[in-house]
VMD Tcl script that builds the backbone (N, CA, C; Angstrom):
set m [mol new atoms 222]
animate dup $m
set s [atomselect $m all]
$s set {name element resname resid chain x y z} {
  {N N UNK 1 A 18.883 9.202 -5.813}
  {CA C UNK 1 A 18.121 10.094 -6.650}
  {C C UNK 1 A 17.834 11.372 -5.872}
  {N N UNK 2 A 17.902 12.462 -6.533}
  {CA C UNK 2 A 17.703 13.774 -5.919}
  {C C UNK 2 A 16.249 14.201 -6.105}
  {N N UNK 3 A 15.571 14.538 -4.995}
  {CA C UNK 3 A 14.200 15.042 -5.036}
  {C C UNK 3 A 14.169 16.431 -4.423}
  {N N UNK 4 A 13.275 17.265 -4.923}
  {CA C UNK 4 A 13.160 18.628 -4.428}
  {C C UNK 4 A 11.796 18.834 -3.796}
  {N N UNK 5 A 11.795 19.469 -2.623}
  {CA C UNK 5 A 10.544 19.839 -1.972}
  {C C UNK 5 A 9.997 21.094 -2.639}
  {N N UNK 6 A 8.681 21.135 -2.814}
  {CA C UNK 6 A 8.065 22.283 -3.461}
  {C C UNK 6 A 6.775 22.662 -2.743}
  {N N UNK 7 A 6.411 23.921 -2.805}
  {CA C UNK 7 A 5.178 24.406 -2.189}
  {C C UNK 7 A 3.992 23.978 -3.033}
  {N N UNK 8 A 3.005 23.332 -2.398}
  {CA C UNK 8 A 1.766 22.938 -3.069}
  {C C UNK 8 A 0.626 23.449 -2.192}
  {N N UNK 9 A 0.065 24.590 -2.546}
  {CA C UNK 9 A -0.955 25.213 -1.701}
  {C C UNK 9 A -0.354 25.572 -0.355}
  {N N UNK 10 A -0.984 25.104 0.737}
  {CA C UNK 10 A -0.467 25.367 2.079}
  {C C UNK 10 A 0.451 24.250 2.564}
  {N N UNK 11 A 0.733 23.287 1.702}
  {CA C UNK 11 A 1.552 22.131 2.072}
  {C C UNK 11 A 2.865 22.141 1.316}
  {N N UNK 12 A 3.704 21.195 1.658}
  {CA C UNK 12 A 4.965 20.992 0.945}
  {C C UNK 12 A 4.913 19.593 0.365}
  {N N UNK 13 A 5.306 19.450 -0.894}
  {CA C UNK 13 A 5.259 18.146 -1.547}
  {C C UNK 13 A 6.547 17.832 -2.264}
  {N N UNK 14 A 6.615 16.608 -2.731}
  {CA C UNK 14 A 7.758 16.132 -3.494}
  {C C UNK 14 A 7.251 15.736 -4.871}
  {N N UNK 15 A 7.943 16.157 -5.897}
  {CA C UNK 15 A 7.601 15.747 -7.255}
  {C C UNK 15 A 8.454 14.535 -7.593}
  {N N UNK 16 A 7.765 13.432 -7.930}
  {CA C UNK 16 A 8.469 12.197 -8.254}
  {C C UNK 16 A 8.692 12.118 -9.758}
  {N N UNK 17 A 9.911 11.824 -10.177}
  {CA C UNK 17 A 10.183 11.675 -11.609}
  {C C UNK 17 A 9.393 10.504 -12.194}
  {N N UNK 18 A 9.128 10.553 -13.498}
  {CA C UNK 18 A 8.325 9.522 -14.135}
  {C C UNK 18 A 8.953 8.136 -14.004}
  {N N UNK 19 A 10.278 8.052 -13.919}
  {CA C UNK 19 A 10.945 6.760 -13.741}
  {C C UNK 19 A 10.586 6.145 -12.390}
  {N N UNK 20 A 10.499 6.976 -11.353}
  {CA C UNK 20 A 10.135 6.500 -10.016}
  {C C UNK 20 A 8.688 6.036 -10.012}
  {N N UNK 21 A 7.806 6.816 -10.624}
  {CA C UNK 21 A 6.400 6.431 -10.701}
  {C C UNK 21 A 6.232 5.113 -11.451}
  {N N UNK 22 A 7.002 4.916 -12.493}
  {CA C UNK 22 A 6.923 3.667 -13.253}
  {C C UNK 22 A 7.366 2.485 -12.400}
  {N N UNK 23 A 8.438 2.647 -11.639}
  {CA C UNK 23 A 8.927 1.554 -10.778}
  {C C UNK 23 A 7.965 1.257 -9.644}
  {N N UNK 24 A 7.265 2.287 -9.162}
  {CA C UNK 24 A 6.263 2.095 -8.112}
  {C C UNK 24 A 4.936 1.620 -8.688}
  {N N UNK 25 A 4.817 1.649 -9.997}
  {CA C UNK 25 A 3.559 1.334 -10.673}
  {C C UNK 25 A 2.449 2.240 -10.135}
  {N N UNK 26 A 2.760 3.528 -10.041}
  {CA C UNK 26 A 1.851 4.506 -9.448}
  {C C UNK 26 A 1.487 5.580 -10.469}
  {N N UNK 27 A 0.286 6.137 -10.281}
  {CA C UNK 27 A -0.187 7.227 -11.134}
  {C C UNK 27 A -0.760 8.327 -10.255}
  {N N UNK 28 A -1.071 9.429 -10.871}
  {CA C UNK 28 A -1.686 10.552 -10.168}
  {C C UNK 28 A -2.941 10.066 -9.457}
  {N N UNK 29 A -3.075 10.389 -8.169}
  {CA C UNK 29 A -4.248 10.008 -7.382}
  {C C UNK 29 A -4.069 8.732 -6.583}
  {N N UNK 30 A -3.032 7.928 -6.900}
  {CA C UNK 30 A -2.779 6.706 -6.134}
  {C C UNK 30 A -2.284 7.048 -4.737}
  {N N UNK 31 A -2.520 6.140 -3.796}
  {CA C UNK 31 A -1.998 6.307 -2.444}
  {C C UNK 31 A -0.687 5.540 -2.323}
  {N N UNK 32 A 0.292 6.185 -1.721}
  {CA C UNK 32 A 1.577 5.551 -1.440}
  {C C UNK 32 A 1.783 5.583 0.070}
  {N N UNK 33 A 2.604 4.681 0.556}
  {CA C UNK 33 A 2.844 4.564 1.986}
  {C C UNK 33 A 4.320 4.822 2.276}
  {N N UNK 34 A 4.557 5.709 3.204}
  {CA C UNK 34 A 5.902 6.031 3.648}
  {C C UNK 34 A 6.122 5.294 4.960}
  {N N UNK 35 A 7.085 4.378 4.959}
  {CA C UNK 35 A 7.345 3.540 6.119}
  {C C UNK 35 A 8.752 3.793 6.623}
  {N N UNK 36 A 8.873 3.970 7.924}
  {CA C UNK 36 A 10.202 4.144 8.507}
  {C C UNK 36 A 10.881 2.791 8.598}
  {N N UNK 37 A 12.127 2.724 8.151}
  {CA C UNK 37 A 12.924 1.496 8.197}
  {C C UNK 37 A 14.193 1.773 8.987}
  {N N UNK 38 A 14.943 0.748 9.337}
  {CA C UNK 38 A 16.210 0.979 10.052}
  {C C UNK 38 A 17.191 1.833 9.247}
  {N N UNK 39 A 17.056 1.829 7.911}
  {CA C UNK 39 A 17.982 2.585 7.055}
  {C C UNK 39 A 17.454 3.948 6.635}
  {N N UNK 40 A 16.245 4.298 7.071}
  {CA C UNK 40 A 15.661 5.575 6.676}
  {C C UNK 40 A 14.170 5.416 6.447}
  {N N UNK 41 A 13.717 5.720 5.225}
  {CA C UNK 41 A 12.303 5.613 4.876}
  {C C UNK 41 A 12.155 4.867 3.563}
  {N N UNK 42 A 11.004 4.201 3.415}
  {CA C UNK 42 A 10.682 3.503 2.179}
  {C C UNK 42 A 9.329 3.991 1.686}
  {N N UNK 43 A 9.227 4.264 0.400}
  {CA C UNK 43 A 7.988 4.692 -0.229}
  {C C UNK 43 A 7.489 3.546 -1.100}
  {N N UNK 44 A 6.308 3.024 -0.770}
  {CA C UNK 44 A 5.775 1.873 -1.500}
  {C C UNK 44 A 4.271 1.993 -1.670}
  {N N UNK 45 A 3.694 1.100 -2.480}
  {CA C UNK 45 A 2.251 0.984 -2.573}
  {C C UNK 45 A 1.743 -0.050 -1.587}
  {N N UNK 46 A 2.639 -0.726 -0.904}
  {CA C UNK 46 A 2.322 -1.803 0.031}
  {C C UNK 46 A 1.884 -1.236 1.369}
  {N N UNK 47 A 0.748 -1.698 1.872}
  {CA C UNK 47 A 0.238 -1.280 3.171}
  {C C UNK 47 A 0.315 -2.477 4.114}
  {N N UNK 48 A 1.232 -2.448 5.065}
  {CA C UNK 48 A 1.454 -3.580 5.979}
  {C C UNK 48 A 0.194 -3.905 6.778}
  {N N UNK 49 A -0.593 -2.918 7.134}
  {CA C UNK 49 A -1.815 -3.151 7.913}
  {C C UNK 49 A -2.830 -3.954 7.102}
  {N N UNK 50 A -2.976 -3.631 5.829}
  {CA C UNK 50 A -3.899 -4.377 4.972}
  {C C UNK 50 A -3.398 -5.806 4.784}
  {N N UNK 51 A -2.108 -5.979 4.629}
  {CA C UNK 51 A -1.530 -7.317 4.482}
  {C C UNK 51 A -1.847 -8.179 5.703}
  {N N UNK 52 A -1.739 -7.596 6.887}
  {CA C UNK 52 A -2.048 -8.319 8.121}
  {C C UNK 52 A -3.530 -8.708 8.161}
  {N N UNK 53 A -4.398 -7.816 7.732}
  {CA C UNK 53 A -5.834 -8.102 7.708}
  {C C UNK 53 A -6.155 -9.219 6.716}
  {N N UNK 54 A -5.493 -9.214 5.579}
  {CA C UNK 54 A -5.717 -10.259 4.579}
  {C C UNK 54 A -5.284 -11.615 5.118}
  {N N UNK 55 A -4.143 -11.663 5.795}
  {CA C UNK 55 A -3.674 -12.926 6.373}
  {C C UNK 55 A -4.660 -13.450 7.411}
  {N N UNK 56 A -5.213 -12.571 8.229}
  {CA C UNK 56 A -6.209 -12.986 9.228}
  {C C UNK 56 A -7.465 -13.519 8.547}
  {N N UNK 57 A -7.904 -12.856 7.493}
  {CA C UNK 57 A -9.095 -13.304 6.770}
  {C C UNK 57 A -8.857 -14.663 6.128}
  {N N UNK 58 A -7.685 -14.867 5.531}
  {CA C UNK 58 A -7.372 -16.154 4.911}
  {C C UNK 58 A -7.344 -17.273 5.944}
  {N N UNK 59 A -6.813 -16.969 7.125}
  {CA C UNK 59 A -6.776 -17.961 8.202}
  {C C UNK 59 A -8.198 -18.345 8.615}
  {N N UNK 60 A -9.072 -17.358 8.758}
  {CA C UNK 60 A -10.462 -17.623 9.120}
  {C C UNK 60 A -11.194 -18.375 8.028}
  {N N UNK 61 A -10.939 -18.025 6.765}
  {CA C UNK 61 A -11.593 -18.721 5.658}
  {C C UNK 61 A -11.151 -20.179 5.587}
  {N N UNK 62 A -9.881 -20.441 5.875}
  {CA C UNK 62 A -9.399 -21.825 5.866}
  {C C UNK 62 A -10.041 -22.620 7.003}
  {N N UNK 63 A -10.169 -21.986 8.166}
  {CA C UNK 63 A -10.731 -22.678 9.323}
  {C C UNK 63 A -12.211 -22.992 9.134}
  {N N UNK 64 A -12.940 -22.076 8.523}
  {CA C UNK 64 A -14.383 -22.238 8.356}
  {C C UNK 64 A -14.765 -22.480 6.891}
  {N N UNK 65 A -13.897 -23.169 6.171}
  {CA C UNK 65 A -14.100 -23.426 4.754}
  {C C UNK 65 A -15.448 -24.094 4.473}
  {N N UNK 66 A -15.761 -25.154 5.217}
  {CA C UNK 66 A -17.022 -25.876 4.976}
  {C C UNK 66 A -18.236 -24.995 5.267}
  {N N UNK 67 A -18.184 -24.235 6.330}
  {CA C UNK 67 A -19.295 -23.343 6.671}
  {C C UNK 67 A -19.483 -22.282 5.585}
  {N N UNK 68 A -18.398 -21.719 5.124}
  {CA C UNK 68 A -18.480 -20.707 4.070}
  {C C UNK 68 A -19.012 -21.317 2.779}
  {N N UNK 69 A -18.630 -22.539 2.476}
  {CA C UNK 69 A -19.146 -23.211 1.278}
  {C C UNK 69 A -20.653 -23.404 1.379}
  {N N UNK 70 A -21.123 -23.832 2.546}
  {CA C UNK 70 A -22.572 -24.025 2.756}
  {C C UNK 70 A -23.321 -22.698 2.627}
  {N N UNK 71 A -22.747 -21.637 3.173}
  {CA C UNK 71 A -23.389 -20.327 3.065}
  {C C UNK 71 A -23.431 -19.833 1.629}
  {N N UNK 72 A -22.396 -20.131 0.857}
  {CA C UNK 72 A -22.352 -19.702 -0.539}
  {C C UNK 72 A -23.374 -20.446 -1.374}
  {N N UNK 73 A -23.658 -21.692 -1.029}
  {CA C UNK 73 A -24.607 -22.495 -1.793}
  {C C UNK 73 A -26.063 -22.148 -1.460}
  {N N UNK 74 A -26.294 -21.473 -0.327}
  {CA C UNK 74 A -27.696 -21.195 0.056}
  {C C UNK 74 A -28.196 -19.907 -0.536}
}
mol reanalyze $m
mol bondsrecalc $m
mol representation Tube
mol addrep $m
């Protein structure tokens, strides 16, 4: 797909076609993440850092399940 760089104020931006926005499930104001890959770059809504934090939280919740249950009941 062909994208064109355009001047936006003092910055340069890319206008994404509506088909791309639909596939990304993105709208105006959403945050997207540009990740460098071995083949170039990938633009996604996925944030690898947040995914890592969620996995750590799930691990802690599983380990302290009974304690968390007791705290929730109090």
